[in-house]
C-alpha positions as CSV (number, residue, x, y, z in Angstrom):
1,X,6.2,-76.0,-42.0
2,X,2.6,-76.2,-42.9
3,X,0.2,-78.2,-40.8
4,X,-0.7,-81.5,-42.3
5,X,-3.7,-81.3,-44.6
6,X,-6.3,-84.1,-44.6
7,X,-8.0,-85.4,-47.7
8,X,-5.1,-85.2,-50.0
9,X,-1.6,-86.7,-49.6
10,X,0.5,-83.5,-50.2
11,X,3.8,-84.1,-48.6
12,X,4.4,-81.4,-46.0
13,X,8.2,-81.8,-46.2
14,X,8.0,-80.0,-49.6
15,X,7.0,-76.7,-47.9
16,X,9.5,-73.9,-47.3
17,X,8.7,-71.1,-44.9
18,X,7.8,-68.5,-47.5
19,X,4.3,-67.9,-48.9
20,X,3.7,-67.8,-52.7
21,X,1.1,-66.6,-55.2
22,X,-0.7,-68.4,-58.0
23,X,-2.5,-67.4,-61.2
24,X,-4.9,-69.8,-63.0
25,X,-6.3,-69.7,-66.5
26,X,-8.9,-72.3,-67.6
27,X,-11.8,-71.5,-70.0
28,X,-14.0,-74.1,-68.2
29,X,-15.4,-72.0,-65.4
30,X,-16.5,-74.9,-63.3
31,X,-13.1,-76.5,-63.6
32,X,-11.5,-73.2,-62.8
33,X,-13.4,-72.7,-59.6
34,X,-13.0,-76.3,-58.5
35,X,-9.2,-76.2,-59.0
36,X,-8.9,-72.9,-57.2
37,X,-11.0,-74.1,-54.3
38,X,-8.9,-77.3,-53.9
39,X,-5.6,-75.5,-54.1
40,X,-6.6,-73.0,-51.5
41,X,-7.9,-75.8,-49.2
42,X,-4.7,-77.9,-49.3
43,X,-2.0,-75.3,-49.7
44,X,-2.0,-72.9,-46.8
45,X,1.0,-71.0,-48.0
46,X,-0.5,-70.0,-51.3
47,X,-2.6,-67.0,-52.2
48,X,-4.4,-67.1,-55.5
49,X,-3.9,-63.7,-57.1
50,X,-6.4,-64.2,-59.9
51,X,-8.3,-66.8,-62.0
52,X,-9.3,-66.0,-65.6
53,X,-10.9,-67.8,-68.5
54,X,-8.9,-66.5,-71.4
55,X,-5.3,-66.7,-72.4
56,X,-4.8,-63.1,-73.3
57,X,-5.8,-61.9,-69.9
58,X,-3.5,-64.4,-68.3
59,X,-0.5,-63.2,-70.3
60,X,-1.3,-59.5,-69.5
61,X,-1.6,-60.3,-65.8
62,X,1.7,-62.2,-65.8
63,X,3.5,-59.3,-67.4
64,X,2.4,-56.7,-64.9
65,X,4.6,-56.5,-61.8
66,X,1.5,-55.9,-59.7
67,X,-0.3,-59.1,-60.7
68,X,2.6,-61.4,-61.6
69,X,2.2,-64.7,-59.8
70,X,5.0,-67.0,-58.6
71,X,3.3,-69.9,-60.4
72,X,1.0,-69.8,-63.4
73,X,-1.3,-72.8,-63.9
74,X,-2.4,-73.1,-67.5
75,X,-5.1,-75.4,-69.0
76,X,-3.6,-76.7,-72.3
77,X,-6.9,-76.8,-74.2
78,X,-7.9,-73.1,-73.9
79,X,-10.1,-71.7,-76.6
80,X,-8.9,-68.7,-78.6
81,X,-5.3,-68.3,-77.6
82,X,-4.1,-71.8,-76.8
83,X,-2.5,-72.9,-73.6
84,X,0.8,-73.5,-75.4
85,X,0.7,-69.9,-76.8
86,X,0.1,-68.6,-73.3
87,X,3.1,-70.6,-72.0
88,X,5.3,-69.4,-74.8
89,X,4.4,-65.7,-74.6
90,X,4.8,-65.6,-70.8
91,X,8.1,-67.4,-70.9
92,X,9.5,-65.4,-73.7
93,X,8.7,-62.2,-71.8
94,X,9.8,-63.1,-68.3
95,X,11.7,-65.7,-66.3
96,X,10.0,-64.8,-63.0
97,X,6.9,-67.0,-63.4
98,X,7.1,-70.8,-63.1
99,X,4.5,-72.4,-65.4
100,X,2.6,-75.6,-64.7
101,X,0.4,-77.0,-67.5
102,X,-2.7,-79.0,-66.7
103,X,-5.0,-81.0,-69.0
104,X,-7.9,-83.4,-69.0
105,X,-6.4,-85.1,-72.1
106,X,-3.4,-87.4,-72.6
107,X,-0.2,-86.0,-71.1
108,X,1.7,-87.4,-74.1
109,X,-0.4,-85.1,-76.4
110,X,1.0,-82.0,-74.8
111,X,4.2,-82.9,-72.9
112,X,6.7,-82.2,-75.7
113,X,5.2,-79.0,-76.9
114,X,4.6,-77.7,-73.3
115,X,8.2,-78.3,-72.5
116,X,9.3,-76.5,-75.8
117,X,6.9,-73.6,-74.9
118,X,8.7,-73.0,-71.6
119,X,6.5,-74.8,-69.1
120,X,8.1,-76.4,-66.0
121,X,5.7,-79.3,-65.7
122,X,2.5,-80.9,-67.0
123,X,0.0,-82.8,-64.8
124,X,-3.5,-84.3,-65.3
125,X,-6.3,-82.1,-63.9
126,X,-7.7,-85.0,-62.0
127,X,-4.5,-85.5,-59.9
128,X,-4.9,-82.7,-57.3
129,X,-2.2,-84.2,-55.1
130,X,0.5,-84.0,-57.8
131,X,-0.7,-80.5,-58.8
132,X,-0.3,-79.2,-55.3
133,X,3.1,-80.8,-54.8
134,X,4.2,-79.4,-58.2
135,X,3.0,-75.9,-57.3
136,X,5.0,-76.0,-54.0
137,X,8.1,-77.3,-55.7
138,X,8.0,-74.7,-58.5
139,X,7.3,-71.9,-56.0
140,X,10.4,-72.9,-54.1
141,X,12.7,-73.2,-57.2
142,X,12.7,-77.0,-57.4
143,X,12.0,-79.4,-60.3
144,X,8.4,-80.5,-60.3
145,X,8.3,-82.9,-63.2
146,X,11.0,-85.3,-64.2
147,X,10.2,-84.8,-67.8
148,X,10.8,-81.1,-67.6
149,X,14.4,-80.3,-66.7
150,X,14.5,-76.6,-67.5
151,X,14.0,-73.9,-64.9
152,X,12.0,-70.8,-65.8
153,X,15.3,-68.9,-66.3
154,X,16.8,-71.6,-68.6
155,X,13.7,-71.9,-70.8
156,X,13.4,-68.1,-71.0
157,X,17.0,-67.9,-72.3
158,X,16.3,-70.6,-74.8
159,X,13.1,-69.0,-76.1
160,X,14.8,-65.6,-76.4
161,X,17.8,-67.0,-78.2
162,X,18.1,-67.6,-82.0
163,X,16.7,-70.9,-83.0
164,X,13.5,-70.8,-80.9
165,X,10.4,-72.7,-81.9
166,X,8.6,-69.8,-83.7
167,X,11.7,-69.3,-85.9
168,X,11.8,-73.1,-86.6
169,X,8.2,-72.9,-87.7
170,X,8.9,-70.0,-90.0
171,X,11.7,-72.0,-91.6
172,X,9.2,-74.3,-93.2
173,X,8.8,-73.9,-97.0
174,X,5.4,-72.8,-98.4
175,X,4.6,-76.4,-99.5
176,X,5.6,-77.8,-96.1
177,X,3.3,-75.3,-94.4
178,X,0.5,-76.3,-96.7
179,X,1.0,-79.9,-95.8
180,X,1.1,-79.1,-92.1
181,X,-2.1,-77.1,-92.4
182,X,-3.9,-80.0,-94.0
183,X,-2.3,-82.5,-91.6
184,X,-3.7,-80.8,-88.5
185,X,-7.2,-81.1,-90.1
186,X,-6.7,-84.9,-89.8
187,X,-6.4,-85.5,-93.5
188,X,-4.6,-88.6,-94.7
189,X,-1.6,-88.5,-97.0
190,X,-3.8,-89.7,-99.8
191,X,-6.3,-86.9,-99.2
192,X,-3.5,-84.3,-98.9
193,X,-1.8,-85.5,-102.1
194,X,-5.1,-85.3,-104.0
195,X,-5.8,-81.8,-102.8
196,X,-2.3,-80.5,-103.6
197,X,-2.0,-82.4,-106.8
198,X,1.2,-84.3,-106.0
199,X,2.1,-87.9,-105.1
200,X,1.8,-89.5,-101.7
201,X,5.5,-90.1,-101.7
202,X,6.1,-86.4,-102.0
203,X,3.7,-85.8,-99.1
204,X,5.6,-88.2,-96.9
205,X,8.8,-86.4,-97.7
206,X,7.3,-83.0,-97.0
207,X,5.9,-84.2,-93.7
208,X,9.2,-85.7,-92.6
209,X,11.0,-82.5,-93.5
210,X,8.4,-80.4,-91.6
211,X,8.6,-82.7,-88.5
212,X,12.3,-82.4,-88.4
213,X,12.2,-78.6,-88.7
214,X,9.6,-78.5,-85.9
215,X,11.8,-80.6,-83.7
216,X,9.0,-83.2,-83.4
217,X,9.5,-86.9,-83.0
218,X,6.2,-87.9,-84.5
219,X,3.1,-86.6,-86.2
220,X,1.3,-85.9,-82.9
221,X,4.1,-83.6,-81.6
222,X,4.3,-81.9,-85.0
223,X,0.6,-81.2,-85.1
224,X,0.6,-79.7,-81.6
225,X,3.6,-77.6,-82.3
226,X,2.1,-76.3,-85.6
227,X,-1.3,-75.5,-84.0
228,X,0.5,-73.6,-81.3
229,X,2.4,-71.6,-83.9
230,X,-0.7,-70.9,-85.9
231,X,-2.5,-69.6,-82.8
232,X,0.3,-67.0,-82.1
């Protein structure tokens, strides 16, 4: 058992005897350093293998046996390769890394897509207590977030089977793709209809079909899923 840490309410009963390793990717350097410092301060069992500011480096490091961490912490709002793309590429390639998403934005904005991309949890950046507890749970093979029921192994199997999210995205028709591209720009149905030269009713139908194919329950989830696919 780890000795009790002061300053954050991380439950010591979550600790197992083994140590574990962590990788962190966040394009905000100040946020990256702060998160790494707090994790090292409060989790005596952990060792941070690396911390990087771009998604491509994180993916490459996770796929190398020498630098593969037990837990990968991913900022959802990365520039360049998105956090969701990092999750998906790591998860599709390996089931040996547990993935924890973090964000400064609304959890609802990313929860569905992070789960679909193979993450095992999503927590707000400001909640260091929950982040630490989630890291320990994931490192020891436990569920860290009630909204994420899949283990790394289960999500890897899903993403490598027929019918994964990239395939669903590619099943959209050309017109549905055009509508989604304009939707992610924040354009209204009226504006999209004018640009494509078709009626608003047709736009509504195309959006509804696209949302269904993307496995999204609403426009927000569809937009996040589509942006992630476009950033592949």
